[in-house]
N, CA, C and O atoms as CSV, one atom per row, in Angstrom:
chain,resi,resn,atom,element,x,y,z
A,1,MET,N,N,151.930,90.113,137.597
A,1,MET,CA,C,150.682,89.607,137.060
A,1,MET,C,C,150.766,89.589,135.542
A,1,MET,O,O,151.169,90.570,134.918
A,2,GLU,N,N,150.368,88.424,134.940
A,2,GLU,CA,C,150.408,88.299,133.486
A,2,GLU,C,C,149.026,88.547,132.904
A,2,GLU,O,O,148.003,88.230,133.511
A,3,LEU,N,N,149.030,89.111,131.734
A,3,LEU,CA,C,147.786,89.363,131.024
A,3,LEU,C,C,147.485,88.168,130.131
A,3,LEU,O,O,148.338,87.741,129.353
A,4,ILE,N,N,146.289,87.634,130.238
A,4,ILE,CA,C,145.869,86.522,129.388
A,4,ILE,C,C,144.987,87.091,128.293
A,4,ILE,O,O,144.004,87.782,128.562
A,5,VAL,N,N,145.350,86.793,127.066
A,5,VAL,CA,C,144.583,87.286,125.928
A,5,VAL,C,C,143.636,86.182,125.479
A,5,VAL,O,O,144.065,85.067,125.181
A,6,TYR,N,N,142.366,86.494,125.432
A,6,TYR,CA,C,141.347,85.532,125.020
A,6,TYR,C,C,141.210,85.566,123.503
A,6,TYR,O,O,141.098,86.635,122.904
A,7,THR,N,N,141.218,84.406,122.899
A,7,THR,CA,C,140.921,84.301,121.465
A,7,THR,C,C,139.803,83.299,121.300
A,7,THR,O,O,139.731,82.308,122.028
A,8,GLU,N,N,138.938,83.554,120.352
A,8,GLU,CA,C,137.804,82.659,120.131
A,8,GLU,C,C,138.214,81.357,119.463
A,8,GLU,O,O,137.558,80.330,119.633
A,9,ARG,N,N,139.292,81.402,118.711
A,9,ARG,CA,C,139.675,80.228,117.943
A,9,ARG,C,C,141.103,79.821,118.288
A,9,ARG,O,O,142.048,80.579,118.069
A,10,TYR,N,N,141.242,78.642,118.818
A,10,TYR,CA,C,142.557,78.107,119.114
A,10,TYR,C,C,142.963,77.182,117.986
A,10,TYR,O,O,142.122,76.481,117.423
A,11,HIS,N,N,144.229,77.171,117.654
A,11,HIS,CA,C,144.731,76.307,116.592
A,11,HIS,C,C,144.971,74.901,117.128
A,11,HIS,O,O,145.700,74.708,118.101
A,12,VAL,N,N,144.354,73.938,116.487
A,12,VAL,CA,C,144.501,72.552,116.889
A,12,VAL,C,C,145.723,71.987,116.174
A,12,VAL,O,O,145.964,72.301,115.008
A,13,SER,N,N,146.475,71.174,116.854
A,13,SER,CA,C,147.702,70.653,116.256
A,13,SER,C,C,147.392,69.748,115.064
A,13,SER,O,O,146.293,69.208,114.932
A,14,ARG,N,N,148.369,69.607,114.230
A,14,ARG,CA,C,148.232,68.772,113.029
A,14,ARG,C,C,147.941,67.317,113.418
A,14,ARG,O,O,147.205,66.629,112.710
A,15,ALA,N,N,148.502,66.849,114.518
A,15,ALA,CA,C,148.268,65.472,114.954
A,15,ALA,C,C,146.798,65.218,115.230
A,15,ALA,O,O,146.278,64.148,114.911
A,16,VAL,N,N,146.131,66.188,115.818
A,16,VAL,CA,C,144.701,66.037,116.100
A,16,VAL,C,C,143.921,66.001,114.786
A,16,VAL,O,O,142.989,65.210,114.641
A,17,HIS,N,N,144.297,66.852,113.831
A,17,HIS,CA,C,143.635,66.825,112.517
A,17,HIS,C,C,143.826,65.467,111.846
A,17,HIS,O,O,142.884,64.909,111.284
A,18,ASN,N,N,145.041,64.940,111.906
A,18,ASN,CA,C,145.300,63.630,111.311
A,18,ASN,C,C,144.474,62.546,111.987
A,18,ASN,O,O,143.929,61.671,111.314
A,19,PHE,N,N,144.379,62.596,113.310
A,19,PHE,CA,C,143.562,61.617,114.038
A,19,PHE,C,C,142.104,61.729,113.619
A,19,PHE,O,O,141.449,60.711,113.398
A,20,MET,N,N,141.585,62.951,113.505
A,20,MET,CA,C,140.183,63.135,113.130
A,20,MET,C,C,139.943,62.643,111.697
A,20,MET,O,O,138.912,62.032,111.418
A,21,ASP,N,N,140.891,62.905,110.790
A,21,ASP,CA,C,140.765,62.390,109.424
A,21,ASP,C,C,140.703,60.860,109.445
A,21,ASP,O,O,139.895,60.256,108.740
A,22,PHE,N,N,141.559,60.244,110.256
A,22,PHE,CA,C,141.548,58.791,110.380
A,22,PHE,C,C,140.207,58.311,110.937
A,22,PHE,O,O,139.632,57.344,110.438
A,23,TYR,N,N,139.723,58.981,111.957
A,23,TYR,CA,C,138.440,58.631,112.568
A,23,TYR,C,C,137.301,58.709,111.544
A,23,TYR,O,O,136.492,57.786,111.445
A,24,TYR,N,N,137.239,59.803,110.789
A,24,TYR,CA,C,136.179,59.944,109.783
A,24,TYR,C,C,136.324,58.886,108.693
A,24,TYR,O,O,135.327,58.372,108.188
A,25,SER,N,N,137.562,58.561,108.333
A,25,SER,CA,C,137.771,57.583,107.252
A,25,SER,C,C,137.291,56.190,107.647
A,25,SER,O,O,137.009,55.365,106.779
A,26,MET,N,N,137.196,55.921,108.953
A,26,MET,CA,C,136.706,54.608,109.394
A,26,MET,C,C,135.255,54.403,108.993
A,26,MET,O,O,134.814,53.260,108.868
A,27,ASN,N,N,134.499,55.479,108.787
A,27,ASN,CA,C,133.104,55.389,108.358
A,27,ASN,C,C,132.957,55.481,106.844
A,27,ASN,O,O,131.842,55.495,106.324
A,28,MET,N,N,134.061,55.543,106.152
A,28,MET,CA,C,134.030,55.618,104.696
A,28,MET,C,C,134.327,54.228,104.140
A,28,MET,O,O,135.482,53.869,103.908
A,29,LYS,N,N,133.284,53.470,103.937
A,29,LYS,CA,C,133.410,52.061,103.547
A,29,LYS,C,C,133.398,51.853,102.036
A,29,LYS,O,O,133.571,50.729,101.564
A,30,TYR,N,N,133.198,52.914,101.285
A,30,TYR,CA,C,133.054,52.805,99.839
A,30,TYR,C,C,134.167,53.563,99.132
A,30,TYR,O,O,134.774,54.472,99.698
A,31,LEU,N,N,134.423,53.180,97.897
A,31,LEU,CA,C,135.309,53.918,97.007
A,31,LEU,C,C,134.506,54.346,95.790
A,31,LEU,O,O,133.626,53.617,95.332
A,32,ALA,N,N,134.803,55.511,95.274
A,32,ALA,CA,C,134.121,55.963,94.055
A,32,ALA,C,C,134.362,54.965,92.923
A,32,ALA,O,O,133.485,54.750,92.086
A,33,SER,N,N,135.537,54.364,92.896
A,33,SER,CA,C,135.847,53.390,91.840
A,33,SER,C,C,134.976,52.139,91.921
A,33,SER,O,O,134.919,51.374,90.958
A,34,ASP,N,N,134.297,51.912,93.043
A,34,ASP,CA,C,133.351,50.793,93.140
A,34,ASP,C,C,132.244,50.926,92.094
A,34,ASP,O,O,131.647,49.933,91.679
A,35,LEU,N,N,131.982,52.152,91.679
A,35,LEU,CA,C,130.917,52.390,90.708
A,35,LEU,C,C,131.285,51.926,89.297
A,35,LEU,O,O,130.422,51.851,88.423
A,36,LEU,N,N,132.552,51.618,89.078
A,36,LEU,CA,C,132.941,51.030,87.786
A,36,LEU,C,C,132.195,49.717,87.587
A,36,LEU,O,O,131.820,49.379,86.464
A,37,GLY,N,N,131.979,48.977,88.668
A,37,GLY,CA,C,131.254,47.708,88.612
A,37,GLY,C,C,129.771,47.870,88.327
A,37,GLY,O,O,129.100,46.904,87.963
A,38,LYS,N,N,129.254,49.078,88.488
A,38,LYS,CA,C,127.843,49.346,88.194
A,38,LYS,C,C,127.661,49.898,86.786
A,38,LYS,O,O,126.550,50.259,86.397
A,39,GLY,N,N,128.747,49.963,86.022
A,39,GLY,CA,C,128.652,50.397,84.636
A,39,GLY,C,C,129.002,51.849,84.381
A,39,GLY,O,O,128.861,52.321,83.253
A,40,LEU,N,N,129.451,52.569,85.389
A,40,LEU,CA,C,129.829,53.963,85.188
A,40,LEU,C,C,131.255,54.039,84.672
A,40,LEU,O,O,132.114,53.252,85.070
A,41,SER,N,N,131.497,54.983,83.794
A,41,SER,CA,C,132.847,55.207,83.285
A,41,SER,C,C,133.602,56.092,84.267
A,41,SER,O,O,132.980,56.744,85.105
A,42,PRO,N,N,134.934,56.128,84.180
A,42,PRO,CA,C,135.701,57.019,85.063
A,42,PRO,C,C,135.267,58.486,84.946
A,42,PRO,O,O,135.237,59.199,85.949
A,43,GLU,N,N,134.939,58.935,83.757
A,43,GLU,CA,C,134.487,60.314,83.562
A,43,GLU,C,C,133.144,60.557,84.237
A,43,GLU,O,O,132.937,61.604,84.850
A,44,GLN,N,N,132.230,59.595,84.126
A,44,GLN,CA,C,130.920,59.722,84.770
A,44,GLN,C,C,131.065,59.733,86.289
A,44,GLN,O,O,130.354,60.465,86.978
A,45,ILE,N,N,131.973,58.931,86.805
A,45,ILE,CA,C,132.203,58.896,88.251
A,45,ILE,C,C,132.776,60.223,88.720
A,45,ILE,O,O,132.337,60.772,89.730
A,46,THR,N,N,133.759,60.739,87.984
A,46,THR,CA,C,134.362,62.031,88.346
A,46,THR,C,C,133.315,63.124,88.378
A,46,THR,O,O,133.273,63.923,89.313
A,47,HIS,N,N,132.470,63.162,87.359
A,47,HIS,CA,C,131.417,64.183,87.300
A,47,HIS,C,C,130.432,64.013,88.470
A,47,HIS,O,O,130.045,64.994,89.105
A,48,ALA,N,N,130.040,62.786,88.744
A,48,ALA,CA,C,129.084,62.522,89.833
A,48,ALA,C,C,129.675,62.908,91.191
A,48,ALA,O,O,128.958,63.429,92.046
A,49,VAL,N,N,130.965,62.662,91.402
A,49,VAL,CA,C,131.614,63.044,92.655
A,49,VAL,C,C,131.650,64.563,92.776
A,49,VAL,O,O,131.404,65.109,93.851
A,50,GLU,N,N,131.958,65.248,91.671
A,50,GLU,CA,C,131.978,66.723,91.691
A,50,GLU,C,C,130.606,67.285,92.056
A,50,GLU,O,O,130.506,68.204,92.868
A,51,VAL,N,N,129.557,66.737,91.462
A,51,VAL,CA,C,128.193,67.201,91.762
A,51,VAL,C,C,127.837,66.885,93.212
A,51,VAL,O,O,127.257,67.722,93.904
A,52,ALA,N,N,128.177,65.693,93.673
A,52,ALA,CA,C,127.888,65.306,95.054
A,52,ALA,C,C,128.606,66.234,96.041
A,52,ALA,O,O,128.037,66.592,97.072
A,53,LEU,N,N,129.831,66.622,95.740
A,53,LEU,CA,C,130.557,67.562,96.598
A,53,LEU,C,C,129.894,68.930,96.604
A,53,LEU,O,O,129.847,69.592,97.641
A,54,LYS,N,N,129.384,69.358,95.458
A,54,LYS,CA,C,128.659,70.632,95.410
A,54,LYS,C,C,127.407,70.567,96.275
A,54,LYS,O,O,127.100,71.512,97.001
A,55,VAL,N,N,126.688,69.456,96.197
A,55,VAL,CA,C,125.494,69.265,97.015
A,55,VAL,C,C,125.874,69.278,98.493
A,55,VAL,O,O,125.212,69.926,99.304
A,56,ALA,N,N,126.931,68.566,98.837
A,56,ALA,CA,C,127.379,68.516,100.235
A,56,ALA,C,C,127.716,69.913,100.747
A,56,ALA,O,O,127.308,70.292,101.844
A,57,ASN,N,N,128.449,70.666,99.963
A,57,ASN,CA,C,128.846,72.012,100.389
A,57,ASN,C,C,127.660,72.967,100.461
A,57,ASN,O,O,127.561,73.757,101.399
A,58,SER,N,N,126.769,72.904,99.495
A,58,SER,CA,C,125.631,73.826,99.479
A,58,SER,C,C,124.607,73.502,100.569
A,58,SER,O,O,123.839,74.371,100.982
A,59,SER,N,N,124.598,72.250,101.030
A,59,SER,CA,C,123.642,71.857,102.066
A,59,SER,C,C,124.198,72.056,103.475
A,59,SER,O,O,123.492,71.829,104.458
A,60,GLY,N,N,125.435,72.470,103.573
A,60,GLY,CA,C,126.039,72.681,104.883
A,60,GLY,C,C,126.638,71.423,105.493
A,60,GLY,O,O,127.077,71.432,106.643
A,61,MET,N,N,126.655,70.358,104.734
A,61,MET,CA,C,127.235,69.103,105.199
A,61,MET,C,C,128.755,69.272,105.313
A,61,MET,O,O,129.367,69.924,104.468
A,62,GLU,N,N,129.356,68.701,106.332
A,62,GLU,CA,C,130.808,68.766,106.482
A,62,GLU,C,C,131.426,67.700,105.575
A,62,GLU,O,O,131.562,66.538,105.959
A,63,ALA,N,N,131.797,68.121,104.362
A,63,ALA,CA,C,132.237,67.189,103.329
A,63,ALA,C,C,133.443,66.359,103.759
A,63,ALA,O,O,133.550,65.195,103.371
A,64,HIS,N,N,134.344,66.923,104.544
A,64,HIS,CA,C,135.540,66.180,104.936
A,64,HIS,C,C,135.206,64.962,105.802
A,64,HIS,O,O,136.048,64.084,105.987
A,65,LYS,N,N,134.005,64.908,106.322
A,65,LYS,CA,C,133.578,63.752,107.110
A,65,LYS,C,C,133.017,62.642,106.228
A,65,LYS,O,O,132.738,61.546,106.714
A,66,HIS,N,N,132.852,62.915,104.945
A,66,HIS,CA,C,132.201,61.960,104.048
A,66,HIS,C,C,132.974,61.681,102.765
A,66,HIS,O,O,132.732,60.660,102.121
A,67,PHE,N,N,133.888,62.548,102.378
A,67,PHE,CA,C,134.669,62.413,101.153
A,67,PHE,C,C,136.151,62.530,101.499
A,67,PHE,O,O,136.559,63.462,102.192
A,68,MET,N,N,136.955,61.583,101.017
A,68,MET,CA,C,138.396,61.657,101.250
A,68,MET,C,C,139.139,61.221,99.994
A,68,MET,O,O,139.024,60.069,99.575
A,69,PRO,N,N,139.899,62.130,99.390
A,69,PRO,CA,C,140.662,61.741,98.196
A,69,PRO,C,C,141.752,60.728,98.559
A,69,PRO,O,O,142.473,60.896,99.542
A,70,VAL,N,N,141.853,59.693,97.757
A,70,VAL,CA,C,142.864,58.650,97.941
A,70,VAL,C,C,143.340,58.196,96.564
A,70,VAL,O,O,142.815,58.635,95.541
A,71,TYR,N,N,144.323,57.326,96.548
A,71,TYR,CA,C,144.766,56.667,95.318
A,71,TYR,C,C,144.468,55.190,95.457
A,71,TYR,O,O,144.652,54.608,96.526
A,72,SER,N,N,144.002,54.577,94.364
A,72,SER,CA,C,143.685,53.151,94.359
A,72,SER,C,C,144.451,52.468,93.247
A,72,SER,O,O,144.726,53.061,92.204
A,73,GLY,N,N,144.784,51.236,93.478
A,73,GLY,CA,C,145.439,50.442,92.455
A,73,GLY,C,C,144.438,49.545,91.757
A,73,GLY,O,O,143.767,48.734,92.394
A,74,LEU,N,N,144.342,49.693,90.454
A,74,LEU,CA,C,143.489,48.827,89.641
A,74,LEU,C,C,144.366,48.124,88.612
A,74,LEU,O,O,145.572,48.364,88.551
A,75,LYS,N,N,143.771,47.271,87.817
A,75,LYS,CA,C,144.533,46.570,86.778
A,75,LYS,C,C,145.244,47.555,85.843
A,75,LYS,O,O,146.329,47.273,85.334
A,76,GLN,N,N,144.615,48.711,85.627
A,76,GLN,CA,C,145.181,49.705,84.728
A,76,GLN,C,C,146.321,50.488,85.368
A,76,GLN,O,O,147.034,51.209,84.670
A,77,GLY,N,N,146.506,50.364,86.661
A,77,GLY,CA,C,147.540,51.111,87.377
A,77,GLY,C,C,146.947,51.862,88.549
A,77,GLY,O,O,145.885,51.498,89.054
A,78,VAL,N,N,147.618,52.896,88.978
A,78,VAL,CA,C,147.172,53.695,90.107
A,78,VAL,C,C,146.268,54.820,89.596
A,78,VAL,O,O,146.600,55.502,88.627
A,79,ILE,N,N,145.122,55.006,90.260
A,79,ILE,CA,C,144.164,56.039,89.847
A,79,ILE,C,C,143.810,56.932,91.032
A,79,ILE,O,O,143.921,56.517,92.186
A,80,LYS,N,N,143.389,58.149,90.742
A,80,LYS,CA,C,142.831,59.010,91.776
A,80,LYS,C,C,141.456,58.476,92.103
A,80,LYS,O,O,140.666,58.175,91.207
A,81,ASP,N,N,141.171,58.358,93.382
A,81,ASP,CA,C,139.905,57.782,93.825
A,81,ASP,C,C,139.386,58.624,94.978
A,81,ASP,O,O,139.988,59.635,95.339
A,82,CYS,N,N,138.285,58.211,95.543
A,82,CYS,CA,C,137.710,58.942,96.667
A,82,CYS,C,C,137.025,57.953,97.596
A,82,CYS,O,O,136.158,57.189,97.173
A,83,LYS,N,N,137.427,57.971,98.887
A,83,LYS,CA,C,136.720,57.177,99.887
A,83,LYS,C,C,135.432,57.910,100.216
A,83,LYS,O,O,135.404,59.137,100.304
A,84,LEU,N,N,134.361,57.137,100.396
A,84,LEU,CA,C,133.041,57.725,100.602
A,84,LEU,C,C,132.329,57.071,101.782
A,84,LEU,O,O,132.420,55.860,101.984
A,85,SER,N,N,131.629,57.879,102.546
A,85,SER,CA,C,130.730,57.347,103.561
A,85,SER,C,C,129.493,56.811,102.835
A,85,SER,O,O,129.353,56.981,101.624
A,86,HIS,N,N,128.613,56.172,103.576
A,86,HIS,CA,C,127.377,55.659,102.971
A,86,HIS,C,C,126.566,56.811,102.362
A,86,HIS,O,O,126.032,56.688,101.260
A,87,LEU,N,N,126.483,57.925,103.090
A,87,LEU,CA,C,125.756,59.095,102.590
A,87,LEU,C,C,126.410,59.649,101.331
A,87,LEU,O,O,125.719,59.965,100.362
A,88,ALA,N,N,127.728,59.770,101.334
A,88,ALA,CA,C,128.433,60.308,100.164
A,88,ALA,C,C,128.283,59.372,98.964
A,88,ALA,O,O,128.070,59.829,97.841
A,89,TYR,N,N,128.394,58.067,99.200
A,89,TYR,CA,C,128.218,57.096,98.120
A,89,TYR,C,C,126.835,57.251,97.501
A,89,TYR,O,O,126.685,57.222,96.280
A,90,SER,N,N,125.835,57.415,98.343
A,90,SER,CA,C,124.465,57.599,97.854
A,90,SER,C,C,124.340,58.897,97.071
A,90,SER,O,O,123.678,58.930,96.033
A,91,LEU,N,N,124.969,59.972,97.553
A,91,LEU,CA,C,124.935,61.239,96.830
A,91,LEU,C,C,125.589,61.119,95.461
A,91,LEU,O,O,125.089,61.655,94.471
A,92,VAL,N,N,126.705,60.417,95.417
A,92,VAL,CA,C,127.390,60.227,94.128
A,92,VAL,C,C,126.501,59.432,93.183
A,92,VAL,O,O,126.332,59.805,92.022
A,93,LEU,N,N,125.938,58.351,93.673
A,93,LEU,CA,C,125.114,57.499,92.817
A,93,LEU,C,C,123.852,58.207,92.355
A,93,LEU,O,O,123.441,58.049,91.205
A,94,ILE,N,N,123.233,58.979,93.229
A,94,ILE,CA,C,121.993,59.656,92.844
A,94,ILE,C,C,122.256,60.797,91.854
A,94,ILE,O,O,121.356,61.205,91.120
A,95,ASN,N,N,123.498,61.310,91.839
A,95,ASN,CA,C,123.844,62.397,90.926
A,95,ASN,C,C,124.612,61.929,89.697
A,95,ASN,O,O,125.131,62.742,88.932
A,96,ALA,N,N,124.680,60.628,89.516
A,96,ALA,CA,C,125.357,60.067,88.341
A,96,ALA,C,C,124.419,60.115,87.132
A,96,ALA,O,O,123.263,60.526,87.238
A,97,ASP,N,N,124.936,59.691,86.002
A,97,ASP,CA,C,124.192,59.711,84.736
A,97,ASP,C,C,122.923,58.872,84.842
A,97,ASP,O,O,122.988,57.655,85.013
A,98,ALA,N,N,121.788,59.516,84.743
A,98,ALA,CA,C,120.490,58.850,84.908
A,98,ALA,C,C,120.170,57.885,83.768
A,98,ALA,O,O,119.211,57.120,83.872
A,99,ASN,N,N,120.939,57.900,82.694
A,99,ASN,CA,C,120.718,56.959,81.594
A,99,ASN,C,C,121.171,55.541,81.942
A,99,ASN,O,O,120.834,54.587,81.241
A,100,LEU,N,N,121.928,55.409,83.015
A,100,LEU,CA,C,122.409,54.091,83.422
A,100,LEU,C,C,121.356,53.393,84.275
A,100,LEU,O,O,120.746,54.007,85.150
A,101,LYS,N,N,121.153,52.122,84.014
A,101,LYS,CA,C,120.117,51.361,84.706
A,101,LYS,C,C,120.323,51.365,86.227
A,101,LYS,O,O,119.362,51.544,86.975
A,102,ALA,N,N,121.559,51.169,86.690
A,102,ALA,CA,C,121.834,51.121,88.136
A,102,ALA,C,C,121.495,52.444,88.809
A,102,ALA,O,O,121.011,52.460,89.941
A,103,VAL,N,N,121.745,53.547,88.121
A,103,VAL,CA,C,121.460,54.872,88.678
A,103,VAL,C,C,119.955,55.106,88.746
A,103,VAL,O,O,119.436,55.541,89.774
A,104,GLY,N,N,119.260,54.818,87.658
A,104,GLY,CA,C,117.810,54.978,87.640
A,104,GLY,C,C,117.127,54.126,88.688
A,104,GLY,O,O,116.210,54.582,89.372
A,105,LYS,N,N,117.577,52.883,88.815
A,105,LYS,CA,C,116.998,51.975,89.825
A,105,LYS,C,C,117.244,52.524,91.226
A,105,LYS,O,O,116.344,52.486,92.066
A,106,PHE,N,N,118.441,53.032,91.494
A,106,PHE,CA,C,118.757,53.586,92.808
A,106,PHE,C,C,117.881,54.797,93.105
A,106,PHE,O,O,117.356,54.927,94.211
A,107,GLN,N,N,117.721,55.680,92.129
A,107,GLN,CA,C,116.900,56.874,92.333
A,107,GLN,C,C,115.462,56.504,92.661
A,107,GLN,O,O,114.859,57.094,93.557
A,108,VAL,N,N,114.908,55.533,91.946
A,108,VAL,CA,C,113.532,55.087,92.207
A,108,VAL,C,C,113.438,54.435,93.584
A,108,VAL,O,O,112.480,54.678,94.318
A,109,ASP,N,N,114.419,53.611,93.941
A,109,ASP,CA,C,114.418,52.974,95.265
A,109,ASP,C,C,114.447,54.012,96.387
A,109,ASP,O,O,113.740,53.874,97.385
A,110,VAL,N,N,115.263,55.048,96.219
A,110,VAL,CA,C,115.354,56.105,97.241
A,110,VAL,C,C,114.005,56.805,97.383
A,110,VAL,O,O,113.537,57.037,98.498
A,111,LEU,N,N,113.386,57.137,96.267
A,111,LEU,CA,C,112.092,57.818,96.331
A,111,LEU,C,C,111.002,56.929,96.919
A,111,LEU,O,O,110.151,57.408,97.668
A,112,LYS,N,N,111.020,55.648,96.590
A,112,LYS,CA,C,110.031,54.743,97.166
A,112,LYS,C,C,110.158,54.674,98.680
A,112,LYS,O,O,109.156,54.690,99.395
A,113,ARG,N,N,111.401,54.596,99.169
A,113,ARG,CA,C,111.618,54.547,100.616
A,113,ARG,C,C,111.227,55.861,101.270
A,113,ARG,O,O,110.658,55.870,102.361
A,114,PHE,N,N,111.526,56.954,100.619
A,114,PHE,CA,C,111.192,58.264,101.167
A,114,PHE,C,C,109.689,58.467,101.244
A,114,PHE,O,O,109.180,59.022,102.218
A,115,LEU,N,N,108.984,58.020,100.226
A,115,LEU,CA,C,107.540,58.247,100.142
A,115,LEU,C,C,106.712,57.259,100.957
A,115,LEU,O,O,105.525,57.481,101.198
A,116,SER,N,N,107.346,56.169,101.377
A,116,SER,CA,C,106.547,55.190,102.158
A,116,SER,C,C,106.653,55.440,103.641
A,116,SER,O,O,106.051,54.716,104.434
């Protein structure tokens, strides 16, 4: 007779993790670099992504389902970027520099929808 040892946590293979990352990335339709077109600088985008990640972590949101670091090719060359879900994109935009017209307009639009 063999003894079976019960453990609460089983290790999932790397292949399953890779599949799940791929699955989550299918819902990430945005890139942080898309915000360059809204007038944000690379530094402002980096800061907004950092703040959005802090919000995601502090709220208990599973950040890996909404944020994925990637590299993107732009005219300037290859840059560090981040794939974002719709929720993550909104978090980044709402936490960006409020002095920018696109950010202020987005914040007001979100509040109007929330309050109506």
